[in-house]
N, C-alpha and C positions, 0 to 999 in steps of 0.2 A: 784166112789170108785175104779173102775178098773184102771183109770189113776193113782191114788195114789199108788196102789199096783204095777203097772208097773214101776213107778218111783223108788219105793223102791227096786224092783228087779234089776233095772238098776244100782242103786247106790251100792248095794251089789256086783254085778258082777264086777263093776269097782274097788271097794276097794279090791277085792280078789286078783288082780294081778297088781303089780306096772308097769310092762313093757310088755303089751300083745304083742304076736308075730305079724308079718305082716299080717297074715291071719285074725287075730281078729281085726285089726285096723279099718276097715270100720264099723264093728258092734260097737266098742267102740266109734267111732265118732258119730254114729247114737244115741247111748245112751246119750252121752254128749249133743248133740243138743236137744234131747227130754227133758232132764233134765234142760238145760239152758233156754229153751223156757218157762219153768214152773216157773222160778225164776227171780226176778228183779235184774239185775247186780249191781245196786247201793246199794241194800240191802245186797248183797253178800260182796261187798267191805266194807260196814259198819260193817258187822259181822267180817270180816278179821281185820279191824282196832281195834275193841274191843278185839279180841283174841290175835293178834300178839304182841301188846305192852306189855300186861301183861305176855305173855310167855317169852318175851325178859328179862323182870325184873326177872322172876323166873330162867331163864337160867343163869343169873349172879351168882346165888348162887350155881349152879350145874355143870356148864360147865367145862370140863376137859382141861388140857393143850393140849392134842392131838386134841380135838375138835377145840380149838382156832387155832391151826396150820392148820387144815383142812379148817376152815373158811377163814384164810389168803390165802391159796392156791386157794380157790374158788374165792376170790376177784381178784387174779391175772388172773385166767381163764376168768373172766368176762371182762377183758381188750380186749379180742379178737374182731376183726372186723366181725367175723362169727356170724351172728345173732343166729343161732341154738346152737352154742357153748355157747353164752351168756345166752340163755334161759335155757339150761341144768344146767349151773353153778348157775344161779339165783334160780331155783327150788331147787337144791341141798343145796344152802346156807340157804334158809328159812326152808327146811326140817331139816337140821342139827341143827338149833337153836331150832326147836321144839323137836328134840331128846335130845338136851342138857338140856332142861327143865325137862326131865325125868318124864313126866306125860302122860301116855298112852291115857287117855281120851281126853286131850287137843290135842295131836298129831292126834288122829282119827278125831276130830272135824275139825282140820285144813285141813286134807286130803280131807274131803268132800268139804270144801270151795274151796280149791285149784283146785280140779277136775272141779267144776262148773265154775270157773273163767278162766280155761286154755285157752279157745278160746280168751277171752278178753285180757288176758295177752300177748298172742302171737301177737295179733293185735297191741298193743301199743309198744311192744318191737321192732317192725320194725323201729321205729323212733330213730334216733341217739340221739336226746335230751333226750328221755326217758332213754336210756341206759346210757348216761353220767351222768344224775341226779342220777340214781339208783346206779351206781358205787361209786360215791362220798358218798352217804348216807349209802351204805353197809359198806364202810370203817369206817364211824363214828359209826355205830352200833357195828362193830367189836372192835373198840377202847374202847367203853363203856363196852363191855363184858370183854375185857382183863383187864380193871381196876376193874372189878366186881362192877360197878356203876349201880345198878338196876334202879334208877330214870332216869339216862341219857340214858340207853339202851331202856327203855320204851319210853322216849321222842323222841329219834332218830328213833325208829321203827314207832311210830305214825306219825312223820313228813314224813317218807318214804312213808307210805301207803297213807297219805293225798296227797302227791305229785303225786303219781301214779293215784289217783282219779282225780286230776285236769288235769294231762296230758291226761288221757283217755277222759275227756270232751273236751279238746282242739283238739285231733286228731281223735277221733272216734265219739263223740256225736254231734259235731258242723256241721252246713251245710257245705258241701264240704268236710267233713271228710270221713273216709273209710266205714262207714255204710250206 
């Protein structure tokens, strides 16, 4: 029971601040590692797949013109060869779609999944193939959102998450991979 309570405390502390200062970063990384060790990454990606496609569909109904412009700007930012800049833009892109759906519960659920997958996402983002695939798919998601085509947005988002799952298997989970 103590382990479960500690994990809940860690999660609450992580959700309390989006961008902890440098002094808190080692503690944040410790919490993330502790929590990640408790969850199966494949199940986290499965949860992400179930959530993000439906949120993309919902966002089509609610996304503002300003948010569409911001998503387009993030697409441009992801073109950077700087991996850290790409990662920041990728996280912001998905967060913005969550915000565009205008559902606080879904947004908070996503934040939990995102935090638990952060290490895994950073690992695979080191690969150019992952970034190139992601860039193209983000563009397709944006186009569906712009057309307010909920079915297409959901389909493109699901395709994107499935691609990331497969690329993770290729680069991280296979013998000779990074793990």
